[in-house]
Residue frames relative to the residue before (quaternion, step in Angstrom):
aa qw qx qy qz dx dy dz
M 1.0000 0.0000 0.0000 0.0000 0.00 0.00 0.00
I 0.0759 -0.7894 0.6032 0.0849 3.56 -1.03 0.82
R 0.1274 -0.7831 0.6087 0.0062 3.54 -0.92 1.02
Y 0.1312 -0.7452 0.6531 0.0319 3.44 -1.10 1.09
C 0.1049 0.7748 -0.6234 0.0069 3.56 -1.16 0.59
T 0.0094 -0.8117 0.5808 -0.0607 3.45 -0.65 1.19
Q 0.5199 -0.6419 0.5022 0.2558 3.50 -1.43 0.51
P 0.5174 -0.6499 0.4698 0.2985 3.48 -1.11 0.65
A 0.6125 -0.4670 0.4501 0.4518 3.64 -1.23 0.14
A 0.6818 -0.5417 0.3264 0.3676 3.50 -1.27 0.78
P 0.6528 0.5291 -0.3500 0.4140 3.67 0.80 -0.82
L 0.7279 0.3882 -0.2466 0.5086 3.62 1.06 -0.63
A 0.3815 0.7449 -0.4701 0.2805 3.66 1.12 -0.14
P 0.6682 0.5240 -0.3466 0.3984 3.69 0.68 -0.76
L 0.7488 0.4101 -0.1701 0.4922 3.49 1.34 -0.83
I 0.7686 0.3260 -0.1272 0.5355 3.54 1.14 -0.84
A 0.3161 -0.7443 0.5589 0.1839 3.55 -0.71 1.08
Q 0.7870 -0.2357 0.1778 0.5417 3.72 0.67 -0.72
F 0.2907 -0.6542 0.6476 0.2610 3.57 -1.39 -0.04
W 0.0300 0.7890 -0.6134 0.0189 3.58 -0.75 0.83
S 0.0433 -0.7432 0.6665 0.0406 3.48 -1.44 0.46
I 0.1723 -0.7465 0.6409 0.0470 3.49 -1.37 0.66
T 0.0457 -0.7277 0.6839 -0.0250 3.65 -0.87 1.05
A 0.1532 0.7449 -0.6355 0.1336 3.48 -0.94 1.17
A 0.6178 -0.5298 0.4874 0.3164 3.37 -1.57 0.41
A 0.6054 -0.4971 0.4340 0.4450 3.72 -1.26 0.37
G 0.7887 0.3226 -0.2664 0.4505 3.58 -1.24 0.91
T 0.5491 0.6548 -0.3893 0.3438 3.59 1.12 -0.21
R 0.3776 -0.7392 0.5054 0.2358 3.56 -0.69 0.93
L 0.2416 -0.7905 0.5536 0.1013 3.48 -0.70 1.17
P 0.6080 -0.5539 0.4064 0.3978 3.63 -1.23 0.19
D 0.3864 -0.7135 0.5164 0.2737 3.63 -0.98 0.58
Y 0.4016 -0.6609 0.5727 0.2719 3.50 -1.22 0.49
L 0.2016 -0.7614 0.6060 0.1111 3.59 -0.78 1.10
P 0.6496 -0.4653 0.3624 0.4798 3.60 -1.22 0.25
G 0.0012 0.8517 -0.5211 0.0548 3.62 -0.93 1.00
T 0.5822 -0.6447 0.4102 0.2777 3.53 -1.16 -0.17
G 0.6782 0.4096 -0.3119 0.5244 3.55 1.42 -0.02
T 0.3958 -0.6416 0.5938 0.2812 3.43 -1.45 -0.41
E 0.1149 -0.8115 0.5689 0.0683 3.62 -1.17 0.61
I 0.2465 -0.6922 0.6445 0.2115 3.42 -1.29 0.57
L 0.1486 -0.8230 0.5479 0.0189 3.60 -0.37 1.30
L 0.1287 -0.8036 0.5808 0.0179 3.69 -0.63 1.05
N 0.2190 -0.7621 0.5925 0.1425 3.55 -0.83 0.86
V 0.0308 0.7963 -0.6034 -0.0306 3.71 -0.65 0.77
A 0.6562 0.4161 -0.3892 0.4948 3.76 0.84 0.54
D 0.8209 -0.2083 0.1854 0.4984 3.42 -1.12 -0.89
D 0.7005 -0.5021 0.3231 0.3909 3.51 -1.31 0.45
A 0.0814 -0.7975 0.5977 0.0076 3.59 -0.95 0.65
A 0.2668 -0.7698 0.5635 0.1370 3.52 -1.28 0.32
L 0.2796 -0.7470 0.5840 0.1509 3.55 -1.11 0.84
L 0.0396 -0.8165 0.5704 0.0808 3.54 -0.69 0.98
Q 0.1795 -0.8366 0.5171 0.0242 3.49 -0.77 1.22
S 0.1456 -0.8008 0.5805 -0.0250 3.36 -0.77 1.40
A 0.3470 -0.7240 0.5519 0.2254 3.54 -0.84 0.92
A 0.5097 -0.6477 0.4714 0.3138 3.62 -0.92 0.97
G 0.8504 0.1849 -0.1587 0.4663 3.58 -0.96 0.92
H 0.6235 0.4648 -0.3217 0.5401 3.63 1.37 0.25
S 0.3703 -0.7317 0.5528 0.1479 3.36 -1.25 0.83
A 0.3912 0.7520 -0.4455 0.2880 3.56 1.31 -0.06
D 0.6355 -0.4993 0.4295 0.4030 3.60 -1.23 0.53
P 0.4805 -0.6583 0.4936 0.3036 3.65 -1.07 0.63
V 0.4353 -0.6786 0.5363 0.2499 3.46 -1.20 0.69
R 0.1737 -0.8273 0.5287 0.0768 3.64 -0.54 1.22
T 0.0767 -0.7520 0.6536 0.0369 3.51 -1.01 0.90
L 0.3067 -0.7382 0.5687 0.1938 3.56 -0.96 0.90
L 0.1345 -0.7750 0.6162 0.0406 3.37 -1.03 1.01
R 0.2407 -0.8239 0.5053 0.0888 3.47 -0.02 1.51
S 0.6689 -0.5018 0.3900 0.3855 3.45 -1.40 0.42
G 0.8301 0.1672 -0.2169 0.4857 3.62 -0.76 0.98
E 0.5768 0.5377 -0.4251 0.4444 3.55 1.17 0.41
A 0.1795 -0.7541 0.6137 0.1501 3.47 -1.42 0.40
V 0.1615 -0.7730 0.6103 0.0624 3.43 -1.22 0.74
C 0.3764 -0.6732 0.5849 0.2511 3.53 -1.27 0.55
I 0.0136 0.7875 -0.6159 -0.0183 3.74 -0.83 0.78
C 0.0731 -0.7877 0.6065 -0.0791 3.46 -1.09 0.95
P 0.1084 0.8321 -0.5438 0.0070 3.67 0.74 0.99
R 0.0964 -0.8225 0.5591 0.0405 3.43 -1.11 0.88
F 0.7727 0.1749 -0.0652 0.6067 3.40 1.38 -0.88
S 0.6824 0.4387 -0.2385 0.5338 3.54 1.33 -0.29
R 0.3368 -0.6755 0.6068 0.2489 3.52 -1.52 0.40
L 0.2327 -0.7613 0.5940 0.1159 3.47 -1.32 0.50
T 0.0975 -0.7659 0.6332 0.0537 3.66 -0.92 0.93
I 0.3072 -0.7280 0.5806 0.1966 3.50 -0.95 0.95
Q 0.1238 -0.7973 0.5898 0.0340 3.58 -0.73 1.05
T 0.2003 -0.8246 0.5258 0.0597 3.50 -0.38 1.23
T 0.2480 -0.7783 0.5700 0.0886 3.60 -1.27 0.79
G 0.7708 0.0111 -0.0120 0.6369 3.55 1.33 -0.04
E 0.8004 -0.1680 0.1916 0.5426 3.59 -1.08 -0.79
T 0.2061 -0.8070 0.5469 0.0845 3.50 -0.98 0.97
R 0.1560 0.7506 -0.6378 0.0738 3.54 -0.91 0.76
L 0.1187 0.8135 -0.5632 0.0834 3.51 -0.47 1.17
F 0.1597 -0.7712 0.6124 0.0690 3.50 -1.04 0.85
S 0.0618 -0.8142 0.5772 -0.0102 3.60 -0.91 0.92
I 0.2187 -0.7038 0.6527 0.1755 3.44 -1.37 0.61
R 0.1373 -0.8011 0.5810 0.0422 3.50 -0.33 1.18
F 0.2658 -0.7701 0.5741 0.0822 3.57 -0.60 1.38
R 0.4812 -0.5816 0.5699 0.3248 3.52 -1.47 0.44
S 0.7641 -0.4385 0.2360 0.4101 3.42 -1.35 0.68
A 0.7993 0.2183 -0.1713 0.5330 3.70 0.85 -0.79
G 0.4560 0.7595 -0.4070 0.2229 3.57 1.17 0.02
F 0.5992 0.5523 -0.3467 0.4644 3.57 1.19 -0.86
F 0.6847 0.4970 -0.3109 0.4330 3.57 0.70 -1.22
S 0.6498 0.5516 -0.3130 0.4189 3.50 0.89 -0.99
L 0.7324 0.4136 -0.2634 0.4723 3.67 0.91 -0.82
F 0.8140 0.2538 -0.1168 0.5093 3.66 0.82 -0.84
A 0.3559 -0.7428 0.5212 0.2235 3.75 1.04 -0.06
I 0.4541 0.6313 -0.5195 0.3542 3.74 0.95 0.65
P 0.4445 -0.6999 0.4931 0.2634 3.64 -0.71 0.98
Q 0.4261 -0.7448 0.4384 0.2675 3.58 -0.50 1.06
Q 0.5993 0.5779 -0.3980 0.3852 3.65 1.02 -0.49
H 0.6158 0.5625 -0.3292 0.4429 3.57 1.31 -0.36
I 0.7811 0.3765 -0.1084 0.4862 3.47 1.28 -0.57
C 0.4746 0.6998 -0.4041 0.3488 3.54 1.34 -0.38
D 0.8479 0.1156 -0.1360 0.4993 3.62 -1.08 0.71
Q 0.6307 0.4407 -0.4142 0.4861 3.52 0.95 0.81
V 0.3368 -0.6599 0.6305 0.2317 3.53 -1.44 0.29
I 0.0687 0.8152 -0.5665 0.0991 3.61 -0.26 1.20
S 0.4881 -0.6470 0.4986 0.3076 3.53 -0.99 0.89
T 0.5644 -0.6249 0.4194 0.3393 3.59 -1.07 0.70
E 0.5441 0.6345 -0.3378 0.4328 3.50 1.35 -0.63
A 0.6666 0.5152 -0.2508 0.4768 3.50 1.04 -1.21
L 0.6896 0.4342 -0.2781 0.5085 3.67 1.10 -0.40
G 0.5141 -0.6473 0.4219 0.3724 3.62 1.21 -0.08
I 0.5113 0.6185 -0.4277 0.4162 3.59 1.20 0.43
S 0.1637 -0.8191 0.5498 0.0039 3.48 -0.60 1.30
L 0.1487 -0.8232 0.5323 0.1302 3.59 -0.22 1.06
P 0.5689 -0.5909 0.4135 0.3951 3.60 -1.05 0.31
D 0.5801 -0.5360 0.4637 0.4016 3.66 -1.16 0.32
L 0.0147 -0.8062 0.5902 -0.0383 3.44 -0.76 1.13
P 0.4195 -0.6916 0.5340 0.2462 3.65 -0.70 0.97
S 0.4581 -0.7271 0.4148 0.2991 3.54 -0.97 0.84
D 0.6614 0.5280 -0.3146 0.4298 3.61 1.38 -0.23
L 0.4078 0.7000 -0.5026 0.3019 3.59 1.30 0.34
S 0.5155 -0.6058 0.5225 0.3070 3.63 -1.19 0.70
H 0.7166 -0.3990 0.3539 0.4496 3.57 -1.44 0.21
D 0.7625 0.4448 -0.2625 0.3896 3.50 0.53 -1.12
S 0.6418 0.5036 -0.3337 0.4723 3.45 1.15 -0.65
L 0.6004 0.5419 -0.3498 0.4728 3.61 1.09 -0.51
A 0.6823 0.4254 -0.3245 0.4982 3.51 0.87 -0.98
E 0.6405 0.4776 -0.4254 0.4252 3.83 0.63 -0.51
Q 0.6782 0.4828 -0.3485 0.4307 3.67 0.71 -0.80
L 0.6536 0.5080 -0.3368 0.4486 3.56 1.06 -0.77
Q 0.6159 0.5703 -0.3197 0.4396 3.58 1.00 -0.84
N 0.6564 0.4707 -0.3214 0.4942 3.53 1.04 -0.85
W 0.6037 0.5299 -0.3656 0.4701 3.69 1.05 -0.54
L 0.6923 0.4900 -0.3004 0.4363 3.51 0.82 -1.06
Y 0.6156 0.5241 -0.4055 0.4265 3.72 1.05 -0.53
L 0.5502 0.5999 -0.3864 0.4337 3.66 1.14 -0.32
H 0.7653 0.3344 -0.2147 0.5064 3.54 1.16 -0.58
Y 0.3282 0.7718 -0.5051 0.2037 3.51 1.29 0.14
P 0.3925 -0.7660 0.4682 0.2000 3.58 -0.79 1.02
V 0.3621 -0.6101 0.6547 0.2609 3.38 -1.51 0.26
V 0.1159 -0.8338 0.5382 0.0406 3.59 -0.18 1.24
D 0.2868 -0.7714 0.5265 0.2131 3.55 -0.74 0.87
N 0.6781 -0.4512 0.3064 0.4926 3.70 -1.11 -0.05
H 0.6270 0.5222 -0.3853 0.4310 3.65 0.81 -0.56
Q 0.7341 0.4031 -0.3218 0.4417 3.53 0.66 -0.91
S 0.5582 0.5920 -0.3803 0.4396 3.64 1.17 -0.61
L 0.6481 0.5321 -0.3106 0.4476 3.54 1.01 -0.85
L 0.6929 0.5028 -0.2626 0.4450 3.40 1.08 -0.82
N 0.6183 0.5242 -0.3055 0.4996 3.46 1.13 -0.67
H 0.6094 0.4880 -0.3580 0.5122 3.60 0.93 -0.71
A 0.6384 0.4878 -0.3914 0.4487 3.77 0.67 -0.71
V 0.6378 0.4962 -0.3619 0.4648 3.63 0.78 -0.98
D 0.6095 0.5431 -0.3655 0.4471 3.78 0.89 -0.87
Q 0.6747 0.5452 -0.2720 0.4166 3.51 0.86 -0.92
L 0.6074 0.5083 -0.3097 0.5262 3.50 1.20 -1.00
Y 0.7281 0.4451 -0.2970 0.4284 3.64 0.83 -0.67
Y 0.7762 0.4052 -0.1823 0.4474 3.61 0.92 -0.96
Q 0.7832 0.3498 -0.0787 0.5080 3.40 1.26 -0.85
H 0.2899 0.8163 -0.4601 0.1948 3.39 1.37 0.40
H 0.6820 0.4611 -0.2842 0.4913 3.66 1.14 -0.38
R 0.7370 0.4166 -0.2513 0.4692 3.53 1.24 -0.21
L 0.7935 0.2372 -0.1039 0.5507 3.61 1.20 -0.78
S 0.4146 -0.7110 0.4979 0.2732 3.55 -0.88 0.86
V 0.6308 -0.4968 0.3948 0.4466 3.61 -1.23 0.45
Q 0.6577 0.5516 -0.3293 0.3934 3.63 0.81 -0.81
T 0.6119 0.5485 -0.3206 0.4711 3.52 1.19 -0.90
I 0.6715 0.4942 -0.3066 0.4592 3.45 0.82 -1.12
Q 0.6653 0.5317 -0.3112 0.4217 3.66 0.87 -0.92
Q 0.6382 0.5268 -0.3047 0.4715 3.65 0.95 -0.87
A 0.6511 0.5371 -0.3377 0.4166 3.52 0.97 -0.79
T 0.6548 0.4858 -0.3179 0.4839 3.67 1.16 -0.42
A 0.3884 -0.7278 0.5022 0.2595 3.70 1.13 -0.20
L 0.4456 0.5944 -0.4950 0.4506 3.62 1.20 0.64
S 0.5222 -0.5732 0.5208 0.3571 3.40 -1.47 0.40
E 0.6406 -0.5050 0.3547 0.4570 3.74 -1.02 0.38
R 0.6786 0.5115 -0.3156 0.4222 3.65 0.79 -0.70
G 0.6473 0.5020 -0.2797 0.5008 3.49 1.13 -0.86
F 0.6317 0.5507 -0.3155 0.4451 3.46 1.00 -0.82
Q 0.6974 0.4667 -0.2714 0.4714 3.55 0.94 -0.95
R 0.6067 0.5117 -0.3910 0.4661 3.65 1.07 -0.66
H 0.6699 0.5021 -0.3208 0.4430 3.70 0.73 -0.92
V 0.6502 0.5231 -0.3203 0.4483 3.53 0.90 -0.90
K 0.6941 0.4665 -0.2889 0.4659 3.60 0.91 -0.98
H 0.5629 0.5538 -0.3866 0.4765 3.74 1.19 -0.40
I 0.7239 0.4610 -0.2395 0.4539 3.59 0.86 -1.07
T 0.8413 0.1723 -0.0921 0.5041 3.63 0.81 -0.90
G 0.5814 -0.6382 0.3724 0.3406 3.73 1.09 -0.03
V 0.7560 0.2831 -0.1411 0.5731 3.65 1.40 -0.40
S 0.6264 -0.4708 0.4304 0.4480 3.54 -1.24 -0.11
A 0.6443 -0.5326 0.3790 0.3969 3.47 -1.33 0.46
K 0.6676 0.5282 -0.3125 0.4215 3.61 0.98 -0.82
Y 0.6552 0.4719 -0.3395 0.4825 3.54 1.01 -0.72
F 0.6192 0.5659 -0.3388 0.4261 3.57 1.03 -0.88
A 0.6705 0.4678 -0.2994 0.4919 3.58 0.94 -0.86
R 0.5936 0.5560 -0.3661 0.4522 3.58 1.01 -0.67
T 0.6470 0.4861 -0.3086 0.4999 3.67 0.88 -1.14
A 0.6936 0.4769 -0.3293 0.4278 3.72 0.57 -0.88
R 0.6280 0.4953 -0.3550 0.4840 3.62 0.98 -0.61
F 0.6350 0.4747 -0.3754 0.4801 3.76 0.86 -0.74
Q 0.6873 0.5154 -0.3242 0.3961 3.70 0.69 -0.91
A 0.6752 0.4853 -0.3208 0.4536 3.47 1.03 -0.78
T 0.6230 0.5135 -0.3534 0.4725 3.62 1.16 -0.71
L 0.6252 0.5405 -0.3277 0.4578 3.58 0.84 -0.99
K 0.6589 0.5157 -0.3186 0.4454 3.65 0.74 -0.94
R 0.6599 0.4473 -0.3200 0.5119 3.65 0.77 -0.89
L 0.6578 0.4900 -0.3539 0.4494 3.78 0.66 -0.85
L 0.6781 0.5235 -0.2971 0.4217 3.74 0.89 -0.69
A 0.6978 0.5001 -0.2134 0.4663 3.26 1.24 -1.02
S 0.6773 0.4866 -0.2631 0.4851 3.57 1.20 -0.66
G 0.3095 -0.7964 0.4689 0.2238 3.57 1.11 -0.60
Q 0.5607 0.6110 -0.3448 0.4397 3.43 1.56 0.30
P 0.5786 -0.5354 0.4474 0.4224 3.63 -1.04 0.16
S 0.6125 -0.5586 0.3751 0.4148 3.59 -1.15 0.43
S 0.2350 -0.7734 0.5862 0.0557 3.48 -0.75 1.16
L 0.5243 -0.6367 0.4249 0.3732 3.63 -0.92 0.83
D 0.6007 0.5719 -0.3660 0.4221 3.68 1.04 -0.59
T 0.6438 0.5152 -0.3288 0.4605 3.58 0.95 -0.79
L 0.6954 0.5031 -0.2549 0.4452 3.44 0.96 -1.11
L 0.6518 0.4767 -0.3128 0.5001 3.70 0.96 -0.73
T 0.5742 0.5752 -0.3931 0.4301 3.59 1.01 -0.54
Q 0.7617 0.3972 -0.1910 0.4749 3.48 0.78 -1.06
G 0.6953 -0.5343 0.2961 0.3786 3.63 1.16 0.34
Y 0.4798 0.6548 -0.4442 0.3790 3.67 1.24 0.18
Y 0.4635 -0.6967 0.4452 0.3187 3.68 -0.86 0.70
D 0.7765 -0.1117 0.1088 0.6106 3.55 1.15 -0.86
Q 0.7061 -0.4347 0.3061 0.4677 3.68 -1.15 -0.08
S 0.6577 0.5028 -0.3539 0.4352 3.66 0.95 -0.68
H 0.5562 0.5536 -0.4049 0.4693 3.68 1.17 -0.58
F 0.7083 0.4766 -0.2922 0.4310 3.62 0.82 -1.08
I 0.6305 0.5443 -0.3181 0.4527 3.70 1.00 -0.76
R 0.6035 0.5381 -0.3372 0.4822 3.62 1.10 -0.77
D 0.6422 0.5083 -0.2879 0.4963 3.59 1.01 -0.90
F 0.6808 0.5124 -0.3115 0.4205 3.47 0.77 -1.11
R 0.6401 0.5193 -0.3096 0.4741 3.58 0.85 -0.89
H 0.6610 0.5001 -0.3225 0.4572 3.71 0.97 -0.83
F 0.7696 0.3914 -0.2425 0.4424 3.56 0.82 -0.79
T 0.7641 0.3490 -0.1995 0.5046 3.56 1.01 -0.64
G 0.4460 -0.6688 0.4940 0.3312 3.61 1.06 -0.74
T 0.7512 0.3168 -0.1432 0.5611 3.60 1.25 -0.18
T 0.5704 -0.5923 0.4320 0.3704 3.45 -1.35 -0.22
P 0.6806 -0.4770 0.3470 0.4347 3.68 -1.07 0.21
A 0.6491 0.5387 -0.2998 0.4456 3.55 1.00 -0.97
R 0.6831 0.5022 -0.2728 0.4547 3.59 1.05 -0.87
Y 0.7246 0.4947 -0.2147 0.4292 3.40 1.04 -1.08
L 0.7213 0.4932 -0.2189 0.4342 3.51 0.83 -1.16
T 0.2149 0.7929 -0.5345 0.1987 3.68 0.69 1.20
D 0.6601 -0.4648 0.3568 0.4700 3.50 -1.29 0.02
H 0.6195 0.5540 -0.3833 0.4030 3.52 0.95 -0.70
Q 0.6550 0.5198 -0.3304 0.4377 3.57 0.94 -0.85
R 0.6741 0.5065 -0.3175 0.4338 3.52 0.98 -0.93
R 0.6787 0.4617 -0.2996 0.4862 3.63 1.11 -0.70
C 0.7997 0.2141 -0.0831 0.5547 3.72 0.97 -0.68
N 0.4444 0.6620 -0.5202 0.3060 3.52 -0.23 1.37
F 0.6239 -0.6153 0.3484 0.3328 3.50 -1.09 0.19
Y 0.6290 0.5266 -0.3282 0.4684 3.50 1.34 0.18
L 0.2561 0.7566 -0.5374 0.2705 3.59 1.18 0.54
P 0.6438 -0.4917 0.4278 0.4009 3.53 -1.50 0.46
T 0.5137 -0.6781 0.4397 0.2880 3.46 -1.33 0.43
T 0.4673 0.5969 -0.4829 0.4383 3.49 0.56 1.43
A 0.6139 -0.5344 0.4255 0.3956 3.51 -1.29 0.19
A 0.0153 0.8080 -0.5870 0.0482 3.54 -0.93 0.98
E 0.2419 -0.7155 0.6284 0.1858 3.47 -1.20 0.68
L 0.1526 -0.8297 0.5344 0.0524 3.57 -0.69 1.02
């Protein structure tokens, strides 16, 4: 399996986190999507694949969505996990938006699309025609040119809200939700409404997810078991607090999840080309 990950051009960096692609032979096990804080447009440029959506904490059969060759979908997992099921050769390309990026570009309230797999056409998003044989860099270049056409004019109010969402994501271990809300001069109810529009969930749950993501990223990168120092740095009270969150977001325990495979094959890899 070969994974590429590149950064957007500077003007798009406040809105786009990265462009990534995966190329793999039939039968290759791909990384799972855990509940997250961003939104992605996922484009399939090889054989048909399927996305299996499992709700956190539920044992019901996963919901299966077919992703045909040449199709693109929008995914915004918040409470559910997504598994990519391949049927042949795999080549997937993704635009991964920052937490406030998708709403800023397309003005689609996130609470209407979170935990769903929706075609871009159904959302009124028309991607450019993209030949299937383009390289990762060529796909990224063409999609960046397309994104420039949607580049928003952000007023002061929206800029303030986007900054608040960034603080919920990056400063979750230092600033309380209340502190961030008060800095916006919005009422608690108004703040929560705007955050839900932008992220799809409440500010408290968004910060909780950001804390878990940051902790998991560090654990996968270090290759070490969860240490109390790492957990406390990210804002967990103790190990049992972290394990409860871990079960919520992954459906399993740290010992079962943090395997060599997950460390080699995850969405937190460095932003370079890697053969896994």
